[in-house]
C-alpha positions in Angstrom: 0.0 0.0 0.0 2.8 2.4 0.9 4.6 1.8 -2.4 1.3 2.3 -4.4 0.6 5.6 -2.6 4.2 6.8 -3.2 3.8 6.2 -6.9 0.4 8.0 -6.9 2.0 10.9 -5.1 4.8 11.1 -7.6 2.3 11.2 -10.5 0.2 13.9 -8.7 3.4 15.9 -8.1 4.4 15.7 -11.7 0.9 16.7 -12.8 0.9 19.6 -10.3 4.1 20.9 -11.7 2.8 20.7 -15.2 -0.4 22.5 -14.4 1.4 25.2 -12.6 3.8 25.7 -15.4 1.0 26.0 -17.9 -0.5 29.0 -16.1 0.5 32.5 -17.0 1.8 34.7 -14.2 -0.8 37.4 -15.2 -3.6 34.9 -14.8 -4.2 34.5 -18.5 -4.2 30.7 -18.4 -3.0 29.0 -21.6 -3.5 32.1 -23.6 -5.5 30.0 -26.1 -7.6 32.1 -28.5 -11.1 31.1 -29.6 -14.7 32.2 -28.9 -15.0 34.3 -25.8 -18.0 32.3 -24.6 -16.4 28.9 -25.0 -14.9 26.6 -22.4 -11.4 27.1 -23.7 -11.4 30.8 -23.8 -8.6 32.6 -22.0 -10.8 33.0 -19.0 -12.2 29.4 -19.1 -8.7 28.0 -19.4 -7.5 30.0 -16.4 -10.5 28.9 -14.4 -9.9 25.2 -15.4 -6.2 25.4 -14.5 -6.9 27.1 -11.2 -9.4 24.5 -10.2 -7.1 21.7 -11.4 -4.2 23.2 -9.4 -6.4 23.4 -6.3 -7.6 19.8 -6.6 -4.1 18.5 -7.2 -2.6 20.5 -4.3 -5.3 19.1 -1.9 -4.7 15.6 -3.2 -0.9 16.0 -2.7 -1.3 17.2 0.9 -3.8 14.4 1.7 -1.4 11.8 0.2 1.5 13.3 2.1 -0.3 13.1 5.4 -1.5 9.5 4.7 2.0 8.4 3.7 3.5 10.0 6.9 0.8 8.1 9.0 1.6 4.8 7.2 5.3 5.2 7.7 4.9 6.1 11.4 2.6 3.1 12.0 4.8 0.6 10.1 8.1 1.8 11.6 7.2 1.5 15.3 9.0 -1.3 17.2 6.9 -3.4 19.4 9.5 -3.3 22.3 12.3 -1.1 23.2 15.6 -2.6 24.2 16.6 -1.0 27.5 19.6 -3.2 28.3 23.1 -1.9 28.4 24.7 -5.2 27.7 27.2 -5.5 24.9 27.2 -8.4 22.5 30.1 -10.5 23.7 30.3 -12.7 20.6 32.1 -9.8 18.7 35.7 -9.4 20.0 36.7 -5.8 20.6 40.4 -5.0 20.6 41.5 -2.2 23.0 42.9 0.9 21.3 46.6 1.1 21.2 48.2 4.2 22.8 49.6 6.6 20.3 53.0 8.0 21.2 53.7 9.3 17.7 52.5 12.8 18.6 55.2 14.9 20.4 53.8 16.7 23.4 54.8 20.0 25.0 53.3 19.6 28.4 49.9 18.1 27.6 49.3 20.1 24.4 50.0 18.3 21.1 49.2 21.5 19.1 52.0 23.4 20.9 54.5 20.8 19.8 53.4 21.1 16.2 53.7 24.9 16.4 57.2 24.8 17.7 58.2 22.2 15.1 56.8 24.5 12.3 58.7 27.5 13.8 61.9 25.5 13.7 61.4 24.6 10.1 60.8 28.2 9.0 61.9 29.2 5.5 65.2 31.0 5.0 65.4 34.7 4.4 64.2 35.9 1.1 62.0 32.9 0.3 58.2 32.9 0.3 56.3 30.1 1.9 54.0 28.1 -0.5 50.8 29.0 1.5 51.2 32.8 0.7 
């Protein structure tokens, strides 16, 4: 049911985009000529497109709400696992200490700054980052 409603909503969305793009921004509708009293006069086309837009928009919103309701009702777990036990069948190796970073006191960034200052370029040269 969920997949069917999703496909219907995609079709409604495409139709809604098409109907909106057919309308003129001035409200002239399709701009189709013809008899002024006929259904497809400029005014009749504008009224038809406005009504079609309204119906498609309402249908889109109703489908969106129903899809959200279906997704929420299908996705609810029946029970919530509240244990804090770890799965012991998967071996976990402890993290190895990293001594590769030189420290100045307890700050590894200070060591990197002093190392960069020691490797400063010679006089008259321009560093690559400038």
